[in-house]
N, C-alpha and C positions, 0 to 999 in steps of 0.2 A: 439568604445571602450566599452566593457562590464564590469560591476562591480557586483560582487556577495558578499555575506555575509556568512562567516563561519570561523572556526578556521583553524590554520595552518595545511595544509594537510599532509597526510602520503604518503608513497611511492606508494601505489597502486592507488591513486587518480591523475588524470591528468598525467598519466605515459608517455604520448606521448608529453607533453609540456615541453619546456625548462623553468625552473622555477628559480626564484630568491626570495630573502627575504631581506626586509629592516628593520633594527633594529636601535634603538636610544640609545644614551648614553648622560648623563648630565655631565657638567663640575663640578669639585669640588667647593664647596663654600669657600674652603681654597685656598691660593695662592701656589698651587702645581699642578702637572700633573695628579693627581689621577682622575679616571673616575667612574661614578656611572651608572650601567646598569638600563634600564627601567625594569619593571616587566616581559615583554615578552622577552627582551634580556637576562635577568638573567635566565629565564626558558630554553631558548636555550643553554645558557652557561652550565647549569647543565646537559642537555642531552649530551653535548660535553665534559663533565668531566673537565670544566674549560679552555678548549682549546681557546675559544674566548677571555677570559680575558688575557690569556697568550700572544696571538698574538697581542692584542691591546697594551700591555705593551712593547713588543719588536719591534714593527713596527714603533716606533717614539714617539715624545712628545705627550702630551694629545690632544685628538681630539677636536678642537675648533669648536665653533658654525658655522654651515653651511658647514663644511668640512666633507669628507667622505673617508672611506678606503674599498677596496674590497678584500674579501678573498675567495679563490677557494678551493673546494674539502673538505670543513670541514663537510658537511652533505650530506648523500646520496640522500635526497630529493631536495636539493638546490645546484646546481653547483656553484652558485655565491651568496654570502651574502654581502650586503652593510651595513656598520655601519656608521651612520650619527651623527654629533654633534648637540645637541639641546640647548647648552648654559646652563645656570644655572636654575635649577628647581624652585628656590625660587622667580624668577621674575614674576611680574603680570602686571597690568596696569601702564604704564609709564606716569607720568605727563608732561613730556617734549616731548615725541614722540607721545603721544595721540593714543596709541594702547595697547593691551595686548601682552606684549613682549614674554611671554611663548607660546601663541597661534601662533604668527607670526613666531617664531623660528621653531615650529613643521611644519607649512605649508611649509616654505622654505626648511627645511632639508629633509622632506619626498619627496617633489618635486624633489629636487636635486638627491636623492638616486634612485628614480624611473627612472629618465632620464639616469643616469649612467647605470642602468641594462638594460634599453631599447636599449642603444647603444651597449650592448653585445648580442643583438639579442635574448633576452629572451622574451617569449610570455606570461608568467604568473608571476605576482609578488605578494607576500603576504607581508602585511604591518603591522608594529608594530603600535598599537593605541596610544602609548606614553602618556597614561593616559588622552587623549583628542581625542577620535576617530573621532569626526566631523572635527577638524582641520587636522588630518592626512588624512582623506578621501578627503578633499578639496585640500590639497597639492598634493595627488597622482593624482587626476583627472585633476587638472589644469596643473601640471607639465608635463603630458604625452600628452597634446594636441599639435597637429601640423596640419597645413593646407597643405596637399600635394595631394589633390584630383586630380589635373590636371598634376601631375608628373608620369612618367612611373615607376621610382624607388621610392617606398614609404617606410616610416619608419615602423618598426616592430609594429604590432598591438598587444596591451598588455592588458590582463585582470588583474584586481586587486581584492583583497579580504581581509577581516579582520573578526575576530570573530563577532558573532551576538551580539554586544554590543550597547548601546544607543548612538546615534549620527552619527554612520557610514553612514546609509542610507541617513540621512538628509544631511550630508556633500557631499555625492555623488550627491544628486539632486542639491545642491547649485552649485557644480562644473560643472555639466552637463548644468545647466541653463546659467552659465557664458560662458561656451564653445560654446553654441549656439550663443550667441551674437558675440563672437570672430570669429566663422565660418562665420557669415553673413558679418562681417566687413573685413575679410580677402579675401573673394571670389571676383573675378574681377567684375567690374561693368557690363559687358556684360553678366554675368551669374547670377547677382542679380539685375534685374530691379525692378522698383516698383511693378510690377505685380507678379514677381517671389518671391520677399520678402513677399508679402501678402499671396501667396499660400503656402510658406514655413511655416509661422506661423500658418496658417489655418490647415495645415497637422499635425503640432506638437501638436495642441490643440484638434485634433479629438478624442483622447481617452477619453477626459473629456467633451464630448458633453452634458452630463446630466446637467452640471452647468456652461458651457461656451457658449456664443453666439458670433459669428463672423459676422460682416457686412463689406463687401468690397464695399466701395462707389466710384463711378466713376464720370466722368467729369459732367454729367448731374446733379447729386445730388449736387456736389460742387458748380455749378453755381446757383442752387436753393438756397443753403445756403448763397449765396452772399459772398463767400470767395474770394474776389477780389485779396488780396495780395498773397494767395496761388496760384491762377490761373495765376497770372502775372509771377511768377517764372517758372512754369511748361510749359508755352507756347513756350519757346525757344527750347524744346526738341521734338523729334519724339516719345519718350516714353510717353504713356498717364499717367496722375497722378492717384493715388489711395489714398483715405482716409480710412485707416484701423481703425475700431472700435471694440474693444474687451470688452465683459462683462463677468466678472467672478463673479458668485453669490455663494460665499462660506458660507454665513451666512443665516440661516433660518429666522432670524428677518428681514423681508423685510423693516422694518421702518429704518434700519441703513443706513445712507447716505454713498455713495460710496467714496472711495479714488480714485481720478482722476490722472492718470499718462499720461503725454504728452511727446512724443519723436520726435525730429527733424529727418526727414527721407529723406535727400538728398542722393540718392543712387549714384550719382556722382556729384562732384562740380568742374566745370572748372572755375567757377568765372563769367561765362556769358560774357557779353561784356566787363566787367572789368576783363579781362582774367588774371588768375593766371600765375606766371612764370612756365615754363615747368618742372624745377627740383623739383622733389618731388610731382608732380600733381598726380601721380598714387596713392598716399596714400589717395586721396580724394574719393576713392571708399568706404572709411570707414566713410564718413561724415554723414551716417545715424546711427552712433553709439548711438545716443539718442533713436532712434526708436528700435534699436536692444536691448538696455538695457531694455526699457519699456516692450516690447513684451516678451522677455526672462524671465523677472521677473514674468510675469503673467503665463507663462508656468510653472515655478517653483512653484508658489503659487497653481496652479491647481494640480500639482503632489503631493504637501504636503497637499492638501485638507485644506488649511487654512480657518478658520471661519471668513472671512472678504469679503466685497463686493468691487470689483475693477472695474474700467473702464479704458481701455487703448486707447489712441488716437495717431495715427501715420500718419501725412500727408506725403505722399511718392511721390517724383518726382526727376527729374534731373535738374540741372542748367546748361544750355548749351547756347552758342552764336548762334544766327541765325537771320534772317530777322524778326522773330516774337518775339525775346527776348525783355526783359526789356532794356531800354536805360537809361544811366545816365541822371537824371533830369526828368524822367517820374513820374507821380503821379498816385497812385493806391488807391483803397478804400477798407479797411478791413471790416470784417463782422459787426463790431459794428458802422460802419459809419465814422470812423476816416480816414482822408486822409493821405497818406504817400508819401513824396518825396524820390524817389530812387536815391540817389546820387552815390551809389556804388553797383553795381549788385552783387558783391561778398559778400555783407552783406545780403544774401538771407534767411539764416536760421531764423532769427527773423521775416521775413515777413510770412513764412508758419506757424510759431508757434503763431503769432498774431491771425490768424483766428482759429487755433485749441484751443487756450486759451479762446477765446470768446465762442466757441461752448461748451467747458468744463463746463462753468458756467450753462448751461441749465439742468444739472443733479443734482443741488443742492449739490455740493460735500462737504464732510467732510473736505477735504483739496485737493490742487492741487500741484503736484510735476512735474516739466518738466525737461527733461534732453537733453543736446544738446552739440555737438562738435561746440560750437558757435563762439569762438574768439581765434585767435592766441595770443592775448594779455593775456589770461589766462595762456597759456603755458609759456609765458615770465615771468609772475608774480609768479607762483607756480611750474612750471615744471611738473614732473610726481609724485611729492610727495603727492599731495592732490587734491581733486576736490573742485573747488570754489563754495560756496553756497551763493546765494543772497536770502534773505527771509524777509517777512513782519511779521513773526510770531516767537516769542521767543519759544513757545511750539513746533512748527515743527522743529526748529533748534535744540532743545534739543533732540528730537526723532532721528533726523539724526546723530547728534553727538554721541549719545549713541550707535546707531547701528554701526557707523564706528569704534568705539573703540573695539567692539567685533570682527569685521571683519578684522581689520587692514588696511582697504581701506579708508584712512583718508579724512576728509572734513575740510574745513577752511572757516569761515564766512567772507563775503566780504561786503563792504558798499553799501547801497541803498540811498545815500544822495540826497536831492533835487538839490544839486550842479550839479549832472549828469543828472537829469531830465531836467533842464533848457537848457542843451546842445543839447538835442534831440527835445525839443519843440520850440526852437528858430529857426524857419524854414521859408524860403523865400516864398515857394509856397503852402504849405500844413500844416496840423495840426502837423505832425511829420516829422523828417528826419531820414532815416534809418542808418545814421552814425552821430557820435557826432560832434558838432561844431568845435571841435579842432582835428578832424580826429583820429589819433592814440593815442592821450592822454587819458589815462583811458579807453581804448577800451572795456574791459570786463565790466566795470562799466556802461558805456553808453548803451551797449547792454542790460544789465539787466534793466536799467531804461526805455529803449524802451518797453521791454516786460511788464513792470509794468503798462504801460498805457493801457493794455488790461486785466488787472486783477482787480476784485472788491472783490474777496473772501478774508476773513480775514486771512486764512492760505494757504499761497503759497510759494513755494520755487523753485528757478531756479538753477539747477546744471549745471555749465559749465565744461564739461568733456574733453575739447580740450587737456589739458595737459597730461591726463592719457589714451588717446585713443591708444597710441602705446607703445611698450615696449622699454624703454631706459636701458642703462647699469646699472643704479642704482636700477632698479626695479627688485625684486627678482625672480619671477617665472611666472608672468603673465602680460598681458595687459588688458585693459578694466576693470580695478578693481572697478570702481564705481558700476558695476552690483551687486557685492556681498553686498554692503551696502544697496542697494535698496531692495534686497531680505530680508535682516535682518530687515529692516524697516517694511516691510509688515508682517513678522512674529511677530514683537514686537507689532504692532498695533492690529493684530488679537488676540494675547494673552491678551492685555489690554481690548479689547471688551469682550472676553470670561470671564475674571475675573469679569467684570461689570455685565454681565448676571448672573453669579453664585451668586454674592452678591445680586442681585435683587431677584432671586428665593429663596435664603435663607431667605430674609427679608419676603417674602410672606409666606413661610412655617412656619416661626416663629409666 
């Protein structure tokens, strides 16, 4: 999908394309059915001598939030015009929903309008910025995503555009970064092996080679690093493991400590010897959602040229049953020397993350954020409404929460009580058990407590994204929504650092 930036086109442009237009309308602040057109929609209505307003009035009751109406033949340049409901314009950050309602309404409405026009086999859609072009761009790009690479009959490929106004290109890059993660998660596991995953990210970062370095580490290096937990998971599969290491150097101040992002990269999770039920196992091709999130966020940071230093780590492997696989009761040794009793081979994500977190500390990080589709218990607890965040840092929690309010991809703080730590350290054979003492009780919390045993950094956050990895009925227009919040976090920290540098320079000049 291509995205360009310019104003609503005239007839001679894209003459051979089937074109559509998405326009927004706000609900009245009063208890009536009157509608208020956005600035762009009002402009189109003037060109049409009020015909758009007239049709909206006679076509039914007021257009409610998220609903749309299609009009045909109104404008010679646009065979189809979709008008979408944006809700009330006065809405902002909601203290109970923990998001900016106006931004979220724009994303969802524009996404819905673009999808409707795509179903009309239109190849080019021009989008109303709705006074927030970044949110409109995100909605357009995310709403038009589909994975049909392996189908003979494919959905219509659509280009989108908006006037050259602030925020549109940033929104496109945010959306494309999120769609990269969705692409990796949707593709079948035999098409995205650990090696293919690493090659895909390497290729996507190639245009930014002047400030991005990629290291693809293989079994020999992993053994040298004594990552016994990671190796124990990978040995059940014929696919070789890869430890992907990405360095983005966006800040000329080399003294700046990097932000470390760590993502779980299980490219297929059968459960190993503790085999999963067959129903729904195909979805476990997306069990590398954490790695997809982290790597795609770095691709986006590079595209935006953010002034921040980031290191991304993604241990990549499959979790398969075989004669070489981990067996329940086996004991393995992590990079920091701690021993782990593996009572459930389907609790493998925490094993590969343990070694990656140990390695992350060698870079003297400013903060560590790891993302993982770690536990079904998190899906039970929060569903698809929010990502569960476990953190030892109030500062890092505030940064993540602030970013999530802007993006609409919500986070919720979860407990890291010693109560849960005792359940993983009370172990018969080793220092730690990879499952809690009471099995499924508090499973997301005991998994986080396990990871904390491999963290000494004062600013660390674990994002359990299992609940938001797939699109459920109540989710508006996308899956893998945690990606968006991580991108916003990087941008926020980059801006914070930039402001600090500017203040420092100002003080010297004074």
